[in-house]
C-alpha positions in Angstrom: 45.2 118.1 118.1 45.8 114.7 116.6 44.8 116.1 113.2 47.3 118.9 113.6 50.1 116.5 114.6 49.2 114.2 111.7 49.4 117.2 109.2 52.8 118.2 110.7 54.0 114.6 110.3 52.8 114.4 106.7 54.6 117.7 105.9 57.8 116.5 107.6 57.6 113.2 105.6 57.1 115.0 102.4 60.1 117.3 103.2 62.3 114.3 104.0 61.2 112.5 100.8 62.1 115.6 98.8 65.5 115.7 100.5 66.1 112.1 99.7 65.3 112.8 96.1 67.6 115.8 96.0 70.4 113.9 97.7 70.0 111.0 95.2 70.1 113.4 92.2 73.1 115.2 93.7 74.9 111.9 94.3 74.3 110.8 90.8 75.8 114.1 89.5 78.8 113.7 91.8 79.3 110.1 90.7 79.1 111.1 87.1 81.6 113.9 87.7 83.9 111.5 89.6 83.7 109.0 86.8 84.7 111.6 84.3 87.5 112.8 86.6 88.8 109.3 87.4 89.1 108.3 83.7 90.8 111.6 82.6 94.2 111.1 81.1 97.0 111.6 83.6 99.0 114.8 83.7 102.3 115.4 85.3 104.4 118.5 86.1 105.6 118.4 82.6 103.5 117.2 79.7 104.8 116.0 76.3 103.7 119.3 74.9 105.8 121.4 77.3 108.8 119.1 77.9 110.0 117.5 74.7 110.9 120.8 73.0 114.6 120.5 72.1 117.6 118.2 71.8 118.8 118.9 75.4 115.5 117.7 76.8 115.4 114.7 74.6 118.9 113.7 75.8 117.9 114.2 79.4 114.8 112.0 79.0 117.0 109.3 77.4 119.4 109.6 80.4 116.5 109.1 82.7 115.8 105.7 81.0 119.3 104.6 81.8 119.0 105.7 85.4 115.8 103.6 85.7 117.7 100.3 85.3 120.6 101.1 87.6 121.3 99.6 91.0 121.0 103.0 92.6 117.5 101.8 93.6 117.2 99.1 96.2 114.1 97.9 94.3 116.4 96.5 91.6 116.4 93.0 93.0 117.8 91.3 89.9 120.4 89.6 92.1 117.7 88.0 94.2 116.2 86.3 91.2 119.5 85.7 89.3 121.5 84.3 92.2 119.5 83.7 95.3 116.7 81.8 93.5 119.3 79.6 92.0 121.7 77.1 93.6 124.5 79.6 93.7 123.5 81.7 96.7 121.2 82.1 99.7 119.8 85.3 101.1 122.6 85.8 103.6 122.5 88.8 106.0 120.8 88.7 109.4 118.0 86.0 109.5 115.2 88.6 109.9 116.5 91.1 107.5 114.7 91.2 104.2 113.0 88.0 105.2 110.8 88.0 102.1 113.8 87.0 100.0 113.8 83.7 101.8 110.4 82.9 100.2 111.8 83.6 96.8 114.8 81.3 97.5 112.4 78.6 98.5 109.9 79.2 95.7 107.1 79.7 98.2 106.6 83.5 97.6 103.1 84.5 97.0 101.6 87.5 95.1 101.9 89.7 98.2 105.7 89.4 98.4 107.2 92.8 98.7 110.4 92.0 96.9 108.4 90.8 93.9 106.2 93.9 93.9 109.2 96.2 94.2 111.0 94.6 91.3 107.8 94.7 89.2 107.4 98.4 89.8 111.1 99.0 89.1 111.0 97.2 85.8 107.8 98.9 84.6 109.1 102.3 85.7 112.0 101.8 83.2 109.5 100.7 80.6 107.3 103.7 81.2 110.3 106.1 80.8 111.4 104.3 77.6 107.8 104.5 76.3 107.8 108.3 76.9 111.0 108.7 74.9 109.9 106.4 72.1 106.6 108.3 71.8 107.7 111.9 72.2 111.3 112.2 70.9 110.3 111.7 67.2 108.6 115.1 67.1 111.5 117.0 68.7 113.3 119.4 66.2 116.9 118.1 66.4 119.6 116.3 64.5 118.0 113.1 63.0 121.0 110.9 63.7 121.0 111.9 67.4 117.2 111.6 67.6 117.2 108.0 66.2 120.1 107.1 68.5 118.1 108.2 71.6 115.1 106.2 70.5 117.2 103.2 69.8 118.7 103.3 73.2 115.3 103.5 74.8 114.1 100.5 72.7 117.1 98.5 73.9 116.3 99.2 77.5 112.7 98.5 77.0 113.7 95.1 75.5 116.1 94.4 78.3 113.4 95.1 80.9 110.8 92.9 79.2 113.4 90.2 78.8 113.9 90.1 82.6 110.2 90.3 83.2 109.2 87.5 80.8 111.8 85.2 82.3 110.8 85.9 85.9 107.0 86.1 85.5 106.1 84.5 82.1 103.0 86.3 80.8 103.1 90.0 81.6 101.3 93.1 80.3 103.0 94.4 77.2 102.8 98.1 77.7 104.1 100.1 74.7 102.6 103.5 75.2 103.2 106.3 77.8 101.1 105.6 80.9 98.9 108.6 80.5 95.6 107.0 79.6 93.5 104.2 80.9 94.0 102.1 77.8 97.8 102.4 78.2 97.7 101.5 81.9 95.1 98.7 81.9 96.8 96.2 79.5 96.1 92.5 79.5 98.7 89.7 79.9 100.5 88.8 76.7 101.7 85.4 75.7 105.4 84.7 76.2 105.9 84.3 72.5 104.3 87.7 71.7 106.6 89.4 74.3 109.6 87.8 72.6 108.4 89.1 69.2 108.3 92.7 70.6 111.7 92.3 72.3 113.2 91.2 69.0 111.4 94.1 67.2 112.8 96.6 69.6 116.3 95.2 69.4 116.3 94.9 65.6 115.3 98.6 65.3 118.0 99.5 67.8 120.6 97.8 65.8 119.7 99.9 62.7 120.4 103.2 64.4 122.9 102.6 67.2 126.6 103.4 66.6 129.3 100.7 66.9 131.2 102.8 69.5 131.1 106.2 71.2 133.6 108.9 72.1 134.7 109.3 75.7 131.9 111.7 76.6 129.2 109.0 75.8 131.1 105.9 76.8 128.7 103.3 78.4 125.7 104.0 76.2 124.1 101.2 74.3 125.9 100.2 71.2 125.1 98.3 68.1 127.1 95.4 69.5 125.1 95.3 72.6 121.8 95.1 70.7 123.3 92.3 68.4 124.5 90.4 71.5 121.1 90.8 73.1 119.4 89.5 70.0 121.6 86.5 70.1 120.8 85.9 73.7 117.0 86.3 73.0 117.3 83.8 70.2 119.2 81.3 72.3 116.5 81.5 75.0 114.0 80.5 72.3 116.3 77.7 71.1 116.7 79.3 67.7 120.3 78.1 67.6 121.3 79.0 64.0 119.8 82.5 64.4 121.7 83.0 67.6 125.0 82.0 66.1 124.4 84.5 63.3 123.9 87.4 65.7 127.0 86.3 67.8 129.1 86.2 64.6 127.9 89.7 63.8 129.1 90.8 67.2 132.5 89.3 66.5 132.7 90.8 63.1 132.7 94.3 64.6 136.2 93.5 65.8 136.1 95.5 69.0 135.4 92.9 71.7 138.1 90.8 73.3 138.7 89.0 76.6 140.8 90.9 79.1 144.0 89.0 79.8 143.2 88.8 83.6 139.8 87.6 84.5 139.6 89.5 87.8 140.1 92.9 86.1 136.5 92.7 84.8 135.3 93.6 88.2 137.6 96.5 89.1 136.9 100.2 88.8 140.0 100.8 86.7 138.8 98.5 83.9 135.2 99.7 83.5 133.8 99.7 79.9 136.7 97.6 78.8 137.1 95.6 75.5 135.3 92.7 77.2 132.3 94.7 78.2 129.4 94.7 75.7 126.8 96.3 77.9 127.2 97.5 81.5 125.0 99.6 83.7 126.8 102.7 84.7 127.2 104.1 88.3 129.0 107.1 89.7 129.8 107.8 93.4 129.2 111.1 95.1 126.6 112.5 92.7 123.4 114.5 93.2 121.0 113.2 92.1 122.2 109.8 93.4 123.8 107.5 90.8 125.8 105.2 93.0 125.5 101.4 93.2 123.9 99.9 96.3 125.4 96.5 95.5 128.6 97.6 97.2 126.8 97.7 100.5 124.3 94.8 100.0 127.1 92.3 99.6 129.9 93.6 101.8 130.7 92.2 105.3 129.4 93.9 108.4 132.9 95.0 109.4 132.9 97.3 106.3 129.3 98.6 106.8 127.8 96.0 104.6 124.8 93.7 104.9 126.5 90.5 103.6 123.5 89.4 101.4 123.7 87.1 98.4 126.0 84.6 100.2 127.5 82.0 97.8 126.8 78.3 98.5 129.2 75.5 99.0 127.7 74.0 95.8 129.0 77.0 93.8 132.4 76.9 95.4 132.7 73.2 94.7 131.9 73.8 91.0 135.3 75.4 90.4 137.9 73.0 89.2 140.9 71.8 91.2 144.1 70.2 90.1 145.3 66.9 91.6 147.8 68.9 93.6 145.0 71.1 95.0 145.5 74.3 92.9 142.1 75.9 92.2 140.6 77.7 89.2 141.8 81.3 89.7 138.2 82.5 88.9 137.2 81.2 92.4 139.2 83.7 94.4 138.5 86.5 91.9 134.7 85.8 92.5 134.3 84.7 96.1 135.8 85.5 99.5 136.6 82.3 101.4 138.3 81.6 104.7 142.0 82.3 104.9 142.2 84.0 101.5 143.0 87.6 100.7 140.0 90.0 100.7 139.6 93.3 99.0 141.4 95.5 101.5 144.4 93.4 102.2 142.5 91.7 104.9 142.2 87.9 105.3 138.7 86.7 104.8 137.0 85.0 107.7 134.2 82.4 107.3 132.5 84.1 110.2 131.6 87.1 108.0 128.9 85.1 106.2 126.2 82.6 107.2 127.6 80.3 104.5 131.2 81.0 105.1 131.5 82.9 101.7 130.8 86.3 100.2 130.8 87.5 96.7 133.8 89.7 95.7 132.1 91.0 92.5 130.2 94.3 92.7 132.3 95.4 95.6 135.0 98.0 95.9 137.9 98.3 98.4 137.6 100.9 101.2 140.2 103.0 99.5 137.6 103.7 96.8 134.5 103.9 98.9 134.6 104.3 102.6 132.4 102.3 105.0 130.4 105.4 105.9 129.5 105.8 102.2 129.3 102.1 101.4 126.0 102.3 99.6 127.3 104.8 97.1 129.5 102.6 95.0 130.9 103.7 91.6 131.4 100.2 90.1 129.3 99.4 87.1 127.3 96.2 86.7 128.3 94.3 83.5 125.3 92.6 82.1 126.9 91.3 78.9 130.5 90.3 78.6 132.3 88.9 75.6 133.0 85.7 77.6 129.2 85.3 77.9 128.8 85.6 74.2 131.5 83.0 73.5 129.8 80.5 75.9 126.4 81.2 74.4 127.9 80.7 70.9 129.5 77.4 72.1 126.1 76.3 73.4 124.3 77.1 70.1 127.0 75.3 68.1 126.7 72.2 70.2 122.9 72.1 69.8 123.5 72.3 66.0 125.8 69.3 66.4 128.9 71.3 65.5 131.1 70.0 68.3 134.4 71.4 66.9 133.0 75.0 66.8 131.5 74.5 70.3 134.8 73.4 71.7 136.7 76.2 70.1 134.6 78.8 71.8 134.5 77.2 75.3 138.2 76.6 75.2 138.9 80.3 74.5 137.2 81.1 77.8 139.0 78.3 79.7 142.3 79.4 78.3 141.8 82.9 79.6 141.0 81.5 83.0 144.1 79.3 82.9 146.4 82.2 82.0 144.9 84.3 84.9 146.6 81.8 87.3 149.3 83.5 89.4 152.3 81.6 88.3 152.6 78.5 86.2 149.3 76.6 86.3 149.3 72.8 86.7 148.9 70.9 83.5 145.6 69.3 84.7 144.0 72.6 85.6 141.5 74.0 83.1 142.7 71.8 80.3 140.9 72.0 77.0 137.6 70.3 76.6 138.1 67.5 74.1 134.8 65.5 74.1 132.6 65.6 71.0 129.8 63.8 72.7 126.9 66.3 72.6 125.5 65.5 76.0 128.9 65.6 77.7 129.8 68.8 75.9 126.4 70.3 76.9 127.2 69.6 80.5 130.6 71.0 80.2 129.3 74.3 78.7 126.6 74.6 81.4 129.3 74.1 84.1 131.6 76.6 82.5 128.8 79.2 82.4 128.3 78.6 86.1 131.8 79.4 87.1 132.7 82.0 84.5 129.6 84.1 85.3 129.3 83.3 89.0 127.5 85.9 91.0 126.6 88.0 87.9 122.9 87.3 88.2 122.6 84.8 85.3 122.4 81.4 86.9 118.6 81.2 87.7 117.8 82.3 84.1 120.1 79.6 82.7 118.6 76.9 84.9 115.0 77.8 83.9 115.8 77.9 80.1 117.6 74.6 80.3 114.4 73.0 81.3 112.8 70.7 83.9 115.6 68.1 84.3 118.4 70.5 84.8 116.4 72.9 87.0 115.0 70.2 89.3 118.4 68.5 89.6 120.1 71.8 90.6 117.3 73.1 92.9 116.4 69.9 94.7 113.2 67.9 95.3 111.2 70.8 96.6 111.3 72.5 93.3 108.7 71.5 90.7 109.3 73.0 87.3 105.7 72.9 86.1 104.4 74.9 89.1 107.4 77.0 90.1 108.8 78.0 86.7 107.5 81.5 87.1 107.0 83.8 90.1 103.5 85.2 90.8 102.4 88.5 89.3 102.1 91.0 92.3 98.6 91.2 93.7 98.8 94.9 93.6 99.1 94.8 89.8 96.2 92.4 89.5 94.1 94.7 91.7 95.1 97.9 89.9 95.2 96.6 86.3 91.5 96.2 85.2 92.6 94.3 82.1 94.0 91.3 84.0 
């Protein structure tokens, strides 16, 4: 009996061993198959072979790149970095609402911060769409001028997206191909200097093919002037002063950009795509698919259905000049709602509407244009580049080249427009011309002028960082250390997913 049991046991053991071997072989086959499957190039509902077939589809793809940089998506948190991370604004809103913004404001955000991750994905979505256009439109049978224009527009938007990324994060993956293969997805970090080289390449190629202006049907598309102005800005950020001046002079030579007589009109629906606007991101209310601006709701008071974020600081309000008699720079009340002053709807602003006592007026529309029930579907565009910005950048570059007269001429053009925007006769001591030729004093005057002229337009943080350690630490306080806080952390999700980092 024992022998029989032993024989049965041996047979069972042999059977189990055979099963283990078979399972092992089967597992290896499955793993091999999975490996092949997981590394297969990605395929979407449309492939480049089936979609990019005609000019209509090429134009649609190009429009999709524009849509990817709009403020229709709440992931477009450019204002969080540009304003809240600076000394111009705090998070605002209810204390617990969007709490992760507070960590960005305090420069304590870690790689798991959701706002950082969302903006990263947002920017790379725009880059991916641009890459698809740049890679696939060249083969589309269509008019060559139109084809080159569409590619040039995509290159501008790719450059714009990388410019924001490199100034927020520093080293980032430089992805230049459609994300349909492992090699295009898993890209290592590039040096800041290399990213700037690519930005300049994209913009230079865009300049060569973009028109100076458009007809009414295409108003708002990227122009040659926008690409030239962006090249000047990129040069300025790299302290290539004479190169920057050259680009800004080319913008001026086009002869189509001028300051609006009234500063406040830059931020009204009736003056969109004006002679002062060089590049603005377009929005339209009431459209399907959605193309409205969410900024209209993010920044509005609760009484209008808003969330009252991006609340201006007292420091920003105090930066606006006052005359001896107490009259204030008219740009203040055009930019910021403050207690006892007229608000957008004929109401009187109350300090109780905001945790700082102030709210931004820019990027918002009156209820007569967008009702409180539809507040998040604003039609107001976001102006990224204005002619006033170009004049101030040009003044800065001239000053660094020790050309004080040219620097003063440009800054005083901007100040004169602000002065003439005053309701009535301005006091003689309000917004008088800058007269100093001392380089340090003139530099400080230009920096202050940028702060008030471009207040709440998402530029302040970028200016502080490019101006360097002394300026940034003075503005942001003792808790900010330039060497360790200059850049925000790359999202952990990207580090985990991108095998090349």
